[in-house]
N, C-alpha and C positions, 0 to 999 in steps of 0.2 A: 490472375496472380492475387497473393493475399495482399488485402489493403491494411493503412496502420493508424492509430487515433492519436497521432500526432500531437496535436493543439488540445488535446483534453487532456492528455496525461501529462503534459508540459504546464499546463494552468495548474492542476492539483499536486504537483511538484511546489510549485510556487505557494500555495495554499498551504503547504504543509511545513515550509520556508517560515512562513511568517508565523503559523501556529506553535511548532516545535516547542518545548519547554525547554528554558535554559539550565533546569536540574535534571538530577537524575528521576525517570520516572518506571523504571524497569519493564520498558517497552518490549515486546516479544515481537522479532521478525518473522517470516515465515519459516526462515531455515532454523531459526532458533526452537520456535513454539512447535513447530510441526504440525499446524490448524490450517497450514497451506498448501496446496500442491504446488511442486516447482518443476519448471519446464527448462529441459536440456538442449532446446532449440540453438542453431548454432549459427552464423552468418551465411544468410541466403545467396543462392547462386547469382552471380552477378553484380553484388554489391559492391557500389565503388570504395575504392582504397582508401578514398576520403576520410568514409567513415571512420574507418579504424584511425587513421591520425587524427581525427578531433578528439575521439573517445580518450586514445592515449595521453594527447595531449591536454586534456581538462583534468586527469589524474596526476602528469607532472608538474599541474599547476598546484594540487592539492598536495602533492608531496611538499613543493616548495612554501604552501603554505606553513605545513607542519613543520617543517626546518625554522621557518622564520619566527614562529611563534613560539620555538625552544631559544632561538636568539634572543627574543625581547623578554623572555621569561615567564610567558602566559600559558606553556606547557613548563612542567618540572618532575620531579622525580622519576624519568625516564619512561614516563608516559607516552612518548614519542615512538617508542619499539614496537609497540604491537599495532600501532594505527600504520606504520610505516610499513611494518609485514602484510597487513592487509592491501593496501594499497599498490605492493609490489605483485601479489596478487591478482588485484582486478587488474593490473596494467596488463601481465602476462595473457589474462583470458581474452582481454578487450583485444591484444594483437594477435591472438590466436583465433579472432571473430566467432570467441566463446561469449556473446551478447549478454545473453539470458542469467548464464552462471554469474558474469562478472557484475551484472547488477544486483542478484542474492549477494553478491558480497558483499556491497553497500551498505547494505543492512547491517551488518556486521558491525563494520566502522561507526556507523552513526549510532549505535547500543554504546560502543567501546566510548565515543568519545560522552554519551548522555551520561554515562555511567561514573563519568570521572568530570562531570563539569562542577565547578564551583568547590571542586578539590584539587585532583593535580593539572586541569585544564579552567582555565579561567572562564564567566560566562559569556563575555564578549568574542574569545576565541574559539567556545563553542558553537555558539550561534553562527559565525563566520564559516565554520567547518561544515557545520549540517547544511547548511543553504547549500554551497559548493557542491557539497557531494549529491544533493539533490537535483541538482543540476545536471551533473555527469549521469545521474540516475536516467533522468528524460533523454539524454543522448543516446545512451546502449538502449534503452527500451525502443526509442523510434525504429530500430534498425529489425526488432522482433517481430515476425510476421503475427496478426491476430486471427485464430483459427474462428472464434463464434460460433454463428451457425453452422461452418466445417467441421466441426469439432467432432468428439467422440460424445453421444447423449449417453450420460448416466442416470442411472436409476434416480426416480427423486421419491423423497420419503416426505411426508406432508407433514407428519405431528411429533418428532423425536422430539429429545429433552438432551440437551447438552450436561455433559457431567459437570461442567464450568459452571452452569445456570442453576444448577442444584433441582428445583422442581417447576422451572420458568418453563413454558413450552412455546415450540417454535410457530410462528402464524403462517396458516398455508400459503404456501408463496402463488405467483400466476407466473407461466408460460413453459417453457420446455427446459429442463434443468441440460446443464451442459457442461464440459470439463472445464477446468480451473486451466488459464494461458496466464503466462508471465505478468502480461499487460493488467491483468485484473487483480492478480495480486497486489501488484505496486497499487493501483487504483483503492482497490481495498484499505491499503494501508496509509495511504493519502490522506481518506477519508476519515479511518480509525483515531488518525493521530490530530485531525482538525475537531473531530467529536471532543475528543479529550481521553480516551481511555488506553487500554492496553494491549492485554489480552484479548484474542481475538479468533472466529472461526467465521468462514462464509460460505454461501450456496450463490451460483450463478446462473441465471435463468433469460432466454430470449423470450420476448414477447413477441406477438402480434405486429405486423407492420402496423404503425399509425397510431400504434398504444399511446393516449396523452400522458402525460404526467396525473394531471387531474382525476381521470378515471383509475389509473393505480394506487395514487393515495386516497381514494375512495374504496376501493378494494381492500388494502389493509389497513384503514382503519378499522372497518369491521372484522376482520381476520386478526388483528392484536386486540380488539376487545372481546371476541371468541376464545383467545389463548391466556387472557389473563395481564394486557398489558396495559388497558387502558382504551377508551374512547378516541383520545387525540393524542399526536405528537407532541413530546415535550417542544420540539423546534424543528423548523423546517428552511432548507436554506436554497437558492438557487446557484449552481457555479458552471463554470463553463463546462457546454457539452451536456446538461443536465441538472438532476436535483437531489436531493439525500432528505429524509426525514427517521426524527430521532424519536425513539421510544425508550423509558427508563424505566426500570420496578425495582422494588426491593424484595429479596427472598427471605427464606427464614432463619439463614443465619445472618443478614442485615448486610449482604455483601449487593452492592450496587449493579445491577444488570442491565445491557443495552440491547437494544434490538434496532437495526439503523436498514432502512432501504433505501438504495441509491439507484436513480433511473439513469443510464448515460445510453446517449447517441453517437453511434460510430458509424464507418462509412460500410460496418457489415451488418446494421440494423441495432435495433433498440434492444437494450439488455437491461436487468436490475440485478443489483449485489445485495441479499440477505445476509448483513452481517450481525452476528450474534458477541457480544462479547460482556466484559465485567471488569469493574477497578475497585 
């Protein structure tokens, strides 16, 4: 039976809640940008109905929060209509056991809140709504199985250049490339928000057993230097279940590009997310 990375995802959700901006950032979610693969995995056989009840109950709490902010005047201009429509969709998918699609819809909800923050939604209300939505996302993602090393292996390309990165080159990766899963999509999104950029894509790799973060970081320092990102990351950070390091570089058009290596330990092994983005 496939295992889950509940503690890691839950902690990253809290990190995102703490770092989420109060004003609009033009953030792209996997569904909106098309940069991430999405999963349509539904409720695994034998999952308790209590998990459905918990998730739908949290949606009801979000709906109540939206309506409360309308009453208090912190949501105006009928901005609640789109939010409530998205929450109805999320609740229906959760009721049907479609937890991964429901979690993907939360990204659209968060985007809409961010877009109206400081406009039709006060900064206080938007912060509260986003924090609650991210807790709901953690609940939903907790019941979606992690594939990890059991997933479909996809071809590895070591030196492509993303269109968004102009002439920036990807550092050569470590490990075996594996197919995206919804949990890793969510984790990539949390790390991206914590670092502070918006448009992004990522590659997922499984590392050999017992690969230390120190050895991974040393390898990527070498590869990042060779690819033109510099010989040292702009920042490194320890997070629950792993670490990440961030490189930045300015391209020929003056756009700031980001390369992030996040190494995470799950019950299925050790993985790195090589995240590329821009702001």
